[in-house]
C-alpha positions in Angstrom: 0.0 0.2 0.3 1.3 3.4 -1.0 1.2 5.9 2.2 1.7 9.7 1.9 2.5 11.3 5.5 2.1 15.2 5.7 3.4 17.3 8.6 5.1 20.4 9.2 6.2 19.3 12.7 9.5 17.3 12.9 8.5 15.3 15.7 5.4 14.1 13.7 7.8 13.3 10.8 10.0 10.8 13.1 6.9 9.0 13.8 5.8 8.8 10.3 9.9 7.6 9.3 9.2 5.0 12.1 6.2 3.5 10.1 8.6 2.1 7.6 10.3 -0.1 9.8 6.7 -1.3 11.4 5.0 -1.5 8.0 7.9 -2.7 5.7 5.5 -4.3 3.2 4.2 -0.7 2.4 5.6 2.2 0.5 5.6 5.4 2.8 6.6 8.8 2.1 6.8 11.8 4.2 6.7 15.2 3.1 6.8 18.6 5.0 4.1 20.6 4.0 0.9 20.8 2.3 2.2 22.3 -0.8 4.7 19.3 -1.1 1.9 17.1 -0.6 -0.1 18.7 -3.3 2.6 18.5 -5.5 3.3 14.8 -4.9 -0.4 13.7 -5.1 -0.4 15.4 -8.6 2.2 13.0 -10.3 1.5 9.4 -8.3 -1.4 7.8 -6.6 -1.1 6.7 -3.1 -4.1 4.6 -1.3 -3.5 6.7 2.1 -2.8 10.4 3.1 -2.0 10.8 6.6 -2.1 14.8 6.7 -1.5 17.2 9.5 -4.8 19.6 9.8 -3.1 22.6 10.9 0.0 23.7 8.8 1.5 26.9 7.2 0.1 27.8 3.9 -2.0 24.7 2.6 -3.7 23.0 5.7 -4.7 19.5 5.8 -8.3 20.7 4.8 -6.6 22.1 1.4 -4.9 18.8 0.9 -8.0 16.4 1.6 -9.9 18.6 -1.1 -7.1 18.2 -3.6 -6.8 14.5 -3.1 -10.5 14.1 -3.4 -10.9 16.5 -6.4 -8.3 14.0 -8.1 -8.6 10.6 -6.6 -11.9 9.6 -4.8 -10.4 6.1 -4.1 -7.3 7.7 -2.0 -8.6 7.7 1.7 -7.1 10.3 4.0 -6.6 10.4 7.9 -6.6 13.8 9.4 -4.1 14.5 12.5 -5.7 17.1 14.6 -3.8 18.9 17.8 -5.7 18.9 20.9 -9.0 20.7 21.2 -9.5 20.3 17.1 -12.2 17.9 17.0 -14.7 20.6 15.0 -12.3 20.5 12.5 -11.8 17.0 12.3 -15.3 16.6 12.2 -15.5 19.3 9.0 -12.7 17.0 7.5 -14.9 13.6 7.9 -17.6 15.7 6.0 -15.6 16.6 3.1 -14.3 12.8 2.6 -11.6 12.1 5.2 -11.9 8.6 6.0 -10.6 8.8 9.8 -8.8 11.4 12.3 -6.4 11.0 15.3 -5.2 13.2 17.6 -1.8 14.7 18.4 0.4 13.1 19.9 0.2 10.4 17.7 -0.6 6.9 19.3 1.7 4.8 16.5 -0.4 1.5 17.7 -3.8 3.4 16.8 -2.6 4.8 13.5 -1.3 1.4 12.4 -4.9 0.0 13.2 -6.6 2.8 11.3 -4.2 2.2 8.5 -5.0 -1.9 8.6 -8.7 -0.6 8.7 -8.4 1.2 5.4 -6.2 -1.8 4.1 -9.1 -4.4 4.8 -11.7 -2.0 3.3 -9.7 -1.6 -0.2 -9.3 -5.5 0.1 -12.7 -5.6 0.3 -14.0 -3.0 -2.2 -11.4 -4.7 -4.8 -13.0 -7.9 -4.2 -16.5 -6.8 -4.8 -15.0 -5.4 -8.1 -13.5 -8.7 -9.0 -16.9 -10.4 -8.2 -18.6 -7.6 -10.4 -16.3 -8.1 -13.1 -17.0 -12.0 -13.0 -20.5 -11.6 -12.8 -20.5 -9.4 -16.1 -18.5 -11.6 -18.0 -21.0 -14.5 -16.9 -23.9 -12.8 -18.0 -22.6 -11.9 -21.2 -21.3 -15.5 -22.0 -25.0 -16.8 -20.6 -26.7 -14.1 -23.1 -24.4 -15.3 -26.0 -25.3 -18.9 -25.4 -29.0 -18.1 -24.7 -28.8 -16.2 -28.1 -27.3 -19.3 -30.2 -29.6 -21.8 -28.1 -32.6 -19.2 -29.8 -31.2 -19.2 -33.3 -30.6 -23.1 -32.9 -34.1 -23.8 -32.1 -35.4 -21.5 -34.6 -33.5 -23.8 -37.2 -34.8 -26.6 -35.6 -38.5 -25.3 -35.8 -38.1 -24.3 -39.6 -36.5 -28.1 -40.2 -39.5 -29.7 -38.7 -42.1 -27.5 -40.4 -40.7 -28.5 -43.7 -40.6 -31.9 -42.8 -44.0 -32.0 -41.5 -45.1 -30.3 -45.2 -42.9 -33.1 -46.9 -44.9 -35.9 -44.9 -48.4 -34.1 -45.5 -47.7 -34.0 -49.4 -46.5 -37.6 -49.3 -50.2 -38.6 -48.3 -49.3 -42.2 -47.7 -46.6 -42.5 -50.4 -43.4 -42.6 -48.6 -40.4 -43.5 -50.5 -37.0 -43.8 -49.7 -36.1 -40.5 -51.1 -38.7 -38.4 -49.2 -37.5 -40.2 -46.1 -34.1 -39.3 -46.9 -34.6 -35.9 -47.3 -36.9 -35.7 -44.2 -33.8 -37.3 -42.0 -31.6 -35.1 -43.6 -33.5 -31.9 -42.6 -33.7 -33.5 -38.9 -30.4 -35.0 -38.5 -28.3 -32.0 -37.5 -30.9 -31.7 -34.3 -30.4 -35.4 -33.4 -29.7 -34.9 -29.5 -26.4 -36.8 -29.0 -27.0 -39.1 -25.9 -23.0 -38.5 -24.8 -24.2 -34.9 -23.6 -26.4 -36.5 -20.8 
């Protein structure tokens, strides 16, 4: 999973750098400002962005708004200082997945990242199921269409055979029976299929 951590506080960045050791399977990037975050997000996709709410020029809300304009699938966790719960609620209304208060509890942060990982995995499973369902429905539609065409051919062959039989009026000869059989043979059911 690709994670971008955004904070202008050196202590918070130290915590984020520590995530690299705890989550070695994830690609974790750390930047110093909202401006840097926006520049990086313009170039590459991140699964999760962890952004401080209060930063100098571009705030966590600015980062959140920009991210959600570019890619709705990117999840954002907002980091708030003490007493910034109202701002965290605003961030949630704008599309943030979650928030965490400073000082950052690394175990709680990892739990939140793993919840997002599980959520994105379930989303991927649902998408794979939807695609498989689409393929099966498309194939079933083609097979139903082919079966309908075959049934129409069979009905036409039966109708032609009935006409031949009616014209014979009891005078069946080998050629007429052979003609009828030729029309019906393509539709003979194979016992191998049953």
